[in-house]
N, C-alpha and C positions, 0 to 999 in steps of 0.2 A: 300413242303407244309408249313414247318416252316417259310421259308423266305416269302412266300405269306402272312401268318398270321401276321408276324412282319410288313410287308409293309402296310397292312390294318390298323393295330394298329397305325402306324406312321401317316397315312393319317387322322385317326380319331382325334388324339391329335392335329395335326396341324390345323385341322378345328376348334376345340375348342379354340385353341390359337388365331386364327384370329378373331373369333366371340367375345372373351372376350376383345381383344384390340380394336376392333371396338366400343364396348360399352363404353370403357373407353374414347376413343377419342371423342365420341359423347357427353358424360357427361361433358367433360372438354372444349367443344367448347365455345369460349368467347361470352359474350353478349355485345352488343354495344348500346350506347345512344348518340344521337346527341343533344348537349346542345347549344342553340342559345342565344347570349347575345344581348339584345335589344339596339338599337341605338336611338339617338334623332330623334323625328318626326315619328317613325315607329308606325304602328297600327297592331293589330292582323290580320286584313284582308290582309294587305300588306305582312306580313310574311307567312300567309297561301298560298297566291297566289304565292309568290316567290318559295316556296317549293313544289308547285303543289299538295297541300293537301286541304281538305275542312276546313272551319272555325270551323265546329263542331268537326272534328278530333283533331284540335289544342286545342280547349277549353276542350274537354273531357280528353285528355292526361295530361293536366295540372290542372285538378280539378277546372276549372273555371266554371262560369255559367253566365246567362244573367244579374245577379245583381253584378257580380264581373269580369269585363273585363278590368279594368284599368291596364295599363302597364306603366313602367317608364324606362328610360335609365339605363342600368346596370343590370336590372332584367333578369332572365334566363327563357327560355322556353324549354321544351323537344319537339323535332320534332319527331313525331311518324314515325316508319319505315313502309313503304308501303308493303313490303314483305320480306321474308327471302332470302338472297342470297345463291348461291351455291359455291361462290368463296372461295379461301383460306383466312384464317384469316388475313394474312399480306396484302391482296389486298382489304380487306373489306371497309376501309375508302374511297378509291378511288371509289369503287362501289357505296357507299352511296351518294357521291357528284354527280355522274353521274345520279343516280336515281332521285335526286331532282332538277336537272337542267331543266329549261324550256327554250327551244331554242328561244321562243318569248320574254323572259324576259331579259331586258337590264342589270339588276343587276346580272351578272353571278356569280355563287357560287365559281367558280374557283379562284376568286379574294379575297375571304374571308380569313381572318387569322384564324388558328385553332391550337389546340394542342391535343395530344392524351395521356391520362393517361392509362398506361398498367400495373398498380401494381396488378391487380387481374383479375378474369375472366370477370369482368364488365368493359368495356372500355368506358370512357366518352370523346367524341370528343367535344371540346368546341370551337364553331365558334365565331370569332370576339373578342376573349378574349384580344388581344393586343390593341384594339381600345379604350376601355373604362372600367374603374373599378368604382364602386359606391363610393361616398364619405361616410365615416363611422364616426359617432359621437356617439359612444357607451361608456358609463362610465365604468371605470375599475371594478366597483362593479358588472357589468353585463357581465363580460368576465371571462372565466375559462381557465386554462392551461390543455391541453389534450395530453396524450401520445399516439401517433399513434400506432395502433395495426396492426399486419399482416392481410392483406386483406382489410384494410380501403382504401377508395378513397375519394377525396375531394367532389365528387358529393354525395356519400352516407352520409358523415358527414353533408353536407349542408342540405340534406333532413331530417336527424335525428334531427338536431338542428333548424329546421324550418327557415333556412336562405338560402343564395345562395353561390355558390363557389366564386363569385366575392367579396362578403363581407369578406369571410374568407381570400382570397388572399390579399385584401386591409389591413385587420387587421394584417397580417403577412408579409406585404411588399414583397409578392411573385411575381415573374415574370412569373411563369408557375404554372400549377395545379398538379405538382408532389409532393407527400408526401411519406415518407419512414418509415417503422417500427422503433420505438424508438425515432423518432423525436417528439419534443414538440411544439405544435402549440396553438395559441389563438383561442377560439371559443366563439361566442356570445350566451348568454342565455336570452337576453331581450325579446325574443318572446315566452318564455316557462314559465310555472308555476314552483313553487318550487318542486312540486312532479315530474314533467316531467324532471327537471334538475337532481333530485336524481336518477330517473330510468335510465337516460342516462350516469350517471357518477359513479354509485355504483361499488365498487371493488369486486373481487371474495371473499375476506375475509369477507367483510361486508355482502354479500349475504349468506355466510355460517353461520355467527353469527345469522342472521335473521331466517334462516332455523332451527338452533339449538334451539332457544328460542321457535319457533313454535312447534317443535317436543317435547320439554321438557314440555311445558304447555298444548298442545292440542293433544297429542298422544291419539288416540282412539276416538277423537271428530269428528263430521261431517266435511267434507272438507270446508264448509262455515265457520265453527268455527275456523279452522286453518287459513283461510284467515283473519278472524276477529282478531285473536291474532297478526298476522303480521300487520294488519291495525292499531291496537292500538299503536304498536311500531312506525310506520310511522307517525301517528297523533301526537304522543308525540314529535317526532323529529321536526315536522313542527310547534310546539307550543312553544311560548316563555317561558312558565313556566317549560320547561324540557330541558335537555342537548342538545348539538348541533351535536351529532354524534350517529350513531346506536349503537356503542360499549358503549358509555357513558349512553345512554338511558337504555340499557339492564342491565348494571352493576350498575346502580344507587342504592344506598343502600336501602334495604328493599322493593324493588318494585316487583320483580318476584320470586315466590317461587321456580321455577325450578333452579334458580341460587344458592340459598343457600341450597337446599336439594340434589343437585348433578345431577338432571335429565337433566340439560342443557348440561352436558358432554356426553350424549348419542349421537350416530351417527344418524343424521337425515335421514329419508327415502325420497324417491323420491317425495312423495306427499307434504312433508314439503317444499322442494325446489320449487315445482310448486306453492304452496300457497304463498310463499315468493315473487315469481315473479308476481303473480296476485296482491298482495297488493302493490307492487312497481309500477305496471301499473296504479294503481288508484282504483282498485276494493275494496270496503269497505262495506260489508254486515252489519256492525254495525251502519252505519249512523253517523260516526264521533266520536266514543267512545275513551276515554282516559284511561279507566279502564275496567277490567273484574275480575270476581271472581266466584268461585263455592260455592254456599250457603251451600252445604253439608260439605265442608271442610274448608272454610275460617274462620280463627280465629278472623278476624276483620269484620265479616259480618255486625254487627250493625252499624259500621262506614259508610259502603257503603250505607246501607238503610236509614241512618239518614242524610247523607250529599251529596249523589250523586243522579243524575237522571238516573234511569234505562231506557235505550233506547230500547234494544231488548234482547231476550234470544235465544241462539243457542246452542243446545245440553245441556250440564251441566253448561255452562257459562252464567252469566248475564253480559251484556256490559253496561257501564255507562259513564257519563261525569260529 
């Protein structure tokens, strides 16, 4: 009887083990993207026909519309998958090519050049990458140096910085689209606003500093008021009348009471981090304020009221410029 009970218990735990590992494997299944590099003389209609998809599918996948269908050599398009394969991950790319081949099409996809980036669970298959790279003429002032993080792919960075993998490859004189953690690469920022560049390049330490000043100044305030404090810091950073880094803005002499009364040193809560990220993304409930004060506590209240324009009031804080 004891042996029978142990056997049943073994079967039960073995069943649980199989289920848990199946869930892990399913969660870690790689995602694939087929990235097509446009060649001279090609049209959206030609590419859609060659891959046996509709023009609408191609347009929708790439956020194009009837007023924005201009394409140029070296530009990249995402070719939407028609369905999910059941094949193994290592056979997936061959399956993709077979899926898009049109037997009546003379331009067979088997002749296309491609590379496969396998640095993360998102695989970017880049077709035609060896045939053409765009010419880049971007001034050094519009280029930043970026330290590649674990999980980064060239495709993801291109999407994040509003450019193409071809442009990044050309900037870095790369022959393939493989990047590795710790590698330093050039990224263009000419298609981004100053705020967008800041959001994409802020360090963990800078995010912590922003969360700490929000927590120190707006602890107990409405969430919109916390975002407002973060927005004031960002607005100052982007204004030529203030310092050029988040740290320098926060520690500029005599600017934030939380710095000199010690509340800045408190450990920020999660909502302060969330507010910091919202401000970095561009949310600004103050409407562009460069100052804020609490009229019940501010020692220089009269200066604000005589020299500043009050834009809005959130909680106990008046926001001004």
